[in-house]
C-alpha positions in Angstrom: -15.6 -35.6 95.1 -16.0 -32.4 93.0 -17.5 -30.7 96.0 -14.6 -31.7 98.1 -12.0 -30.6 95.6 -13.7 -27.2 95.1 -14.0 -26.7 98.9 -10.4 -27.6 99.7 -9.2 -25.5 96.7 -11.0 -22.5 98.0 -9.6 -23.3 101.5 -6.0 -23.4 100.3 -6.5 -20.0 98.4 -8.3 -18.4 101.3 -5.8 -19.8 103.8 -2.8 -18.6 101.8 -4.4 -15.1 101.7 -4.9 -15.2 105.5 -1.3 -16.3 106.0 0.0 -13.5 103.7 -1.9 -11.0 105.7 -0.4 -12.3 108.9 -3.8 -13.0 110.5 -3.6 -15.2 113.6 -5.1 -18.6 112.6 -4.9 -17.3 109.1 -5.0 -20.6 107.3 -8.1 -21.7 109.2 -9.9 -18.4 109.0 -9.1 -17.9 105.4 -10.3 -21.4 104.4 -13.5 -20.8 106.5 -14.3 -17.4 105.1 -13.7 -18.4 101.5 -16.1 -21.4 101.9 -18.7 -19.2 103.6 -18.5 -16.6 100.8 -18.9 -19.3 98.2 -21.8 -20.8 100.0 -23.5 -17.4 100.1 -23.2 -17.4 96.3 -25.0 -20.7 96.1 -22.0 -23.0 95.6 -22.4 -26.6 96.6 -19.5 -27.5 98.8 -18.5 -30.4 101.1 -15.6 -31.8 103.0 -15.8 -35.6 103.4 -16.3 -36.8 107.0 -13.4 -39.2 106.8 -11.1 -36.3 105.9 -12.4 -34.2 108.8 -11.9 -37.1 111.1 -8.2 -37.4 110.0 -7.8 -33.6 110.6 -9.2 -34.0 114.1 -6.9 -36.9 114.8 -4.0 -34.8 113.7 -5.0 -31.8 115.8 -5.6 -33.9 118.9 -2.1 -35.4 118.5 -0.6 -31.9 118.0 -2.3 -30.6 121.2 -0.9 -33.7 123.0 2.6 -32.7 122.1 2.2 -29.4 124.0 2.1 -31.4 127.3 5.3 -31.8 129.2 6.6 -33.3 132.6 6.4 -29.7 134.1 2.6 -29.9 133.8 2.4 -31.9 137.0 3.9 -29.0 139.0 1.1 -26.6 138.2 -2.0 -28.7 137.4 -3.2 -28.4 141.0 -3.8 -24.7 140.5 -6.5 -25.4 137.9 -9.2 -26.5 140.3 -10.2 -22.9 140.9 -10.4 -22.0 137.2 -12.3 -25.2 136.4 -14.9 -24.2 139.0 -14.9 -20.7 137.4 -15.6 -22.2 134.0 -18.6 -24.1 135.5 -19.9 -20.9 137.0 -19.5 -19.2 133.6 -21.5 -21.9 131.9 -24.2 -21.7 134.6 -24.7 -18.0 133.7 -24.0 -18.1 130.0 -26.4 -20.9 129.0 -29.5 -19.3 130.5 -28.5 -15.9 129.0 -28.0 -17.6 125.6 -31.4 -19.4 126.0 -33.1 -16.1 126.8 -31.5 -14.5 123.8 -32.6 -17.4 121.6 -36.2 -17.1 122.8 -36.6 -13.3 122.9 -34.4 -12.0 120.2 -34.1 -14.7 117.5 -37.6 -16.0 117.9 -36.6 -19.7 118.1 -39.0 -22.1 119.7 -38.3 -23.2 123.2 -36.5 -26.5 122.3 -34.5 -25.0 119.4 -33.4 -22.1 121.6 -32.4 -24.6 124.4 -30.2 -26.8 122.2 -28.8 -23.9 120.2 -27.6 -22.2 123.4 -25.7 -25.1 125.0 -21.9 -24.7 124.1 -21.3 -28.3 123.6 -20.4 -30.5 120.6 -22.3 -29.5 117.4 -23.1 -33.1 116.5 -24.4 -34.0 120.0 -26.6 -30.9 120.2 -28.1 -31.5 116.8 -28.9 -35.2 117.4 -30.3 -34.6 120.9 -32.2 -31.6 119.8 -33.8 -33.4 116.9 -34.8 -36.3 119.1 -36.5 -33.8 121.5 -38.3 -31.9 118.7 -35.9 -29.0 118.0 -35.2 -27.8 114.5 -31.9 -29.6 113.5 -31.0 -27.2 110.7 -31.5 -24.1 112.8 -29.6 -25.7 115.7 -26.7 -26.6 113.4 -26.6 -23.2 111.8 -26.8 -21.4 115.1 -23.8 -23.4 116.6 -21.7 -23.0 113.4 -22.4 -19.3 113.1 -21.5 -18.7 116.7 -18.2 -20.6 116.3 -17.4 -18.8 113.0 -18.1 -15.4 114.6 -16.0 -16.2 117.7 -13.1 -17.3 115.5 -13.2 -14.1 113.5 -13.5 -11.8 116.5 -11.3 -13.6 119.1 -7.8 -13.0 117.6 -8.4 -9.2 117.3 -10.0 -9.1 120.7 -6.9 -10.7 122.2 -4.7 -8.1 120.5 -6.8 -5.2 121.8 -7.2 -6.5 125.4 -3.8 -8.0 126.1 -1.5 -5.9 124.0 0.2 -9.0 122.7 1.7 -8.7 119.2 0.0 -11.8 117.9 1.9 -11.8 114.6 5.3 -11.8 116.4 4.1 -14.3 119.0 2.8 -16.7 116.3 5.9 -16.4 114.1 8.3 -16.8 117.1 6.6 -19.9 118.5 5.5 -21.9 115.5 7.2 -25.3 115.4 9.6 -25.5 112.5 11.3 -28.8 113.3 10.7 -31.9 111.2 9.9 -35.4 112.3 12.3 -38.1 111.3 10.9 -41.3 109.8 10.9 -43.2 113.1 9.3 -40.5 115.1 6.8 -39.8 112.4 5.8 -43.5 112.4 5.5 -43.5 116.2 3.5 -40.2 116.1 1.0 -41.5 113.5 0.7 -44.9 115.3 -0.1 -43.3 118.7 -2.6 -40.9 117.1 -4.4 -43.7 115.4 -4.3 -45.9 118.5 -5.6 -43.1 120.7 -8.6 -42.5 118.4 -9.5 -46.2 118.3 -9.3 -46.6 122.1 -11.4 -43.4 122.6 -14.0 -44.7 120.1 -14.1 -48.1 121.8 -14.6 -46.3 125.2 -17.3 -44.1 123.5 -15.7 -40.9 124.6 -17.1 -37.7 123.2 -15.1 -36.3 120.2 -13.0 -39.6 120.1 -10.9 -38.6 117.1 -9.8 -35.5 118.9 -9.6 -36.5 122.6 -8.2 -40.0 122.0 -4.9 -38.9 120.4 -4.7 -35.9 122.7 -4.9 -38.0 125.9 -2.6 -40.8 124.7 0.2 -38.6 123.3 -0.1 -36.2 126.2 0.5 -39.1 128.6 3.7 -40.1 126.7 4.8 -36.5 126.7 4.1 -36.0 130.5 6.0 -39.2 131.3 8.9 -38.1 129.1 8.6 -41.1 126.8 8.3 -39.0 123.7 9.2 -35.4 122.7 7.6 -34.7 119.3 8.2 -31.5 117.2 5.5 -31.0 114.6 6.4 -29.5 111.1 4.5 -26.2 110.3 3.1 -27.6 107.1 1.2 -30.3 109.1 -0.4 -27.6 111.2 -1.3 -25.5 108.1 -2.9 -28.5 106.3 -5.0 -29.3 109.4 -6.1 -25.7 109.6 -7.3 -25.7 106.0 -9.4 -28.9 106.4 -11.0 -27.7 109.7 -11.7 -24.2 108.4 -13.2 -25.5 105.1 -15.3 -28.0 107.1 -16.8 -25.1 109.2 -17.4 -23.1 106.0 -19.1 -25.9 104.1 -21.7 -26.3 106.9 -23.4 -23.3 105.3 -23.6 -24.9 101.9 -27.1 -25.0 100.6 -28.3 -22.2 102.8 -29.9 -19.2 101.1 -28.0 -15.9 101.3 -30.7 -14.1 103.3 -30.8 -17.1 105.7 -27.0 -16.9 106.2 -27.1 -13.2 106.7 -29.9 -13.4 109.3 -28.1 -16.2 111.1 -24.8 -14.3 111.3 -26.6 -11.1 112.4 -28.4 -12.9 115.2 -25.2 -14.9 116.1 -23.1 -11.7 116.4 -25.4 -10.3 119.1 -25.2 -13.6 121.1 -21.4 -13.8 120.6 -20.9 -10.3 121.9 -23.0 -11.2 125.0 -21.0 -14.4 125.7 -17.7 -12.7 125.0 -18.6 -9.9 127.5 -19.2 -12.5 130.1 -15.9 -14.3 129.2 -13.9 -11.1 129.6 -15.4 -10.4 133.0 -14.7 -14.0 134.2 -11.2 -14.0 132.8 -10.4 -10.7 134.5 -11.7 -11.8 137.9 -10.0 -15.2 137.8 -6.7 -13.7 136.5 -6.7 -11.3 139.5 -7.5 -14.3 141.8 -5.0 -16.8 140.3 -2.5 -14.9 138.3 -2.6 -17.5 135.5 -2.9 -15.0 132.7 -5.7 -13.1 131.1 -5.2 -14.4 127.6 -5.0 -18.0 128.7 -8.2 -17.7 130.8 -10.0 -15.9 128.0 -9.3 -18.8 125.6 -10.1 -21.4 128.3 -13.5 -19.9 129.0 -14.6 -18.8 125.5 -17.6 -20.9 124.3 -15.9 -22.1 121.1 -14.9 -25.5 119.8 -12.2 -27.5 121.5 -10.5 -28.1 118.2 -10.6 -24.5 116.9 -9.7 -22.7 120.2 -7.1 -25.4 121.0 -5.5 -24.7 117.6 -5.5 -21.0 118.2 -3.8 -21.5 121.6 -1.3 -23.9 120.1 -0.3 -21.6 117.2 -0.1 -18.5 119.5 1.6 -20.5 122.3 -0.9 -19.2 124.8 -0.7 -22.1 127.3 -2.3 -24.6 124.9 -2.3 -27.3 127.6 -4.3 -25.2 130.1 -6.7 -24.1 127.3 -7.3 -27.5 125.8 -7.7 -29.2 129.2 -10.5 -26.7 130.2 -12.3 -27.2 126.9 -12.0 -31.0 127.1 -13.6 -30.9 130.6 -16.4 -28.7 129.3 -17.1 -31.1 126.4 -17.0 -34.1 128.6 -19.3 -32.5 131.2 -21.9 -31.3 128.7 -21.8 -34.6 126.7 -22.5 -36.6 129.9 -25.1 -34.3 131.6 -27.1 -33.0 128.6 -28.4 -36.5 127.5 -29.4 -37.3 131.1 -31.3 -34.0 131.4 -32.8 -34.3 128.0 -34.1 -37.8 128.6 -35.7 -36.7 131.9 -37.3 -33.7 130.1 -38.6 -36.0 127.4 -40.1 -38.4 129.9 -41.9 -35.5 131.6 -43.2 -34.2 128.3 -44.5 -37.7 127.4 -46.2 -38.0 130.8 -47.9 -34.7 130.3 -49.1 -35.6 126.8 -50.7 -38.9 128.0 -54.5 -38.7 127.9 -56.1 -38.7 131.3 -58.5 -41.5 132.0 
């Protein structure tokens, strides 16, 4: 409990500093950086899993409120960009694997599971069962996500010319939920997570509330407006959760991980910029939206950035959800086949 209080306290302080500096996603980035800095000083930090689950439920529900009946008029245009995202993954994953093998010096299995831009938990569990180093895999994924979150807002500003501070301030929800709507919102979010967990969907605490509330928004059954304080609290918990992933790591280990991650992140972002430019010329959907949709970050974190900056959060979240679902379904199948082949090779010949 002391670890959690310390971590969340640092998160609130760091988030407040980030918000005062008008940094896009300031509460999340500030909480994350504050916890990473404390981890590098040897502090023992932790955010309870139940609290992170609640934050993901809240974020999924908030992303669901971005959906509207008008979505049905433009969703047919997404087939081209979905195909583009798959092409991006087909190029990015081998490049990341090669980087992991040749530059970082990871063994083959660790490089493979560290390079797949899927859910952190799934990659660590599958990688460990296949023989990859779970700690290295977790640190690699977390470092890449942290690096992308720190670089992406400023990259958006430089490449799009959007004044992110003005955009964020102008589009942040300021309305309050009345008691009846608040009760309905919480009930739908909880029900969505339970249904998704029962169906064994990946990231059930995030995708369940997102899908259920999005369906009520699209059918015009609900029209929620989320208070800004709710968004900020969620940012702090998620940001602190990312930062505490480095707790217990030695300073030189963290420094090395981030240095190696920065090279891979720049490589992946260069590919994202290229694909976003090409598909924006092709479809006219918008460079910023395509950049956020293709970037190999987390669904929760990138979805939060799109929501706060009002850069087509429905489009962005939908693409990341499809990516997570696809990777979660295909990687276990491919991993099981690979393990069977390895076991057959290791069997002694008669």
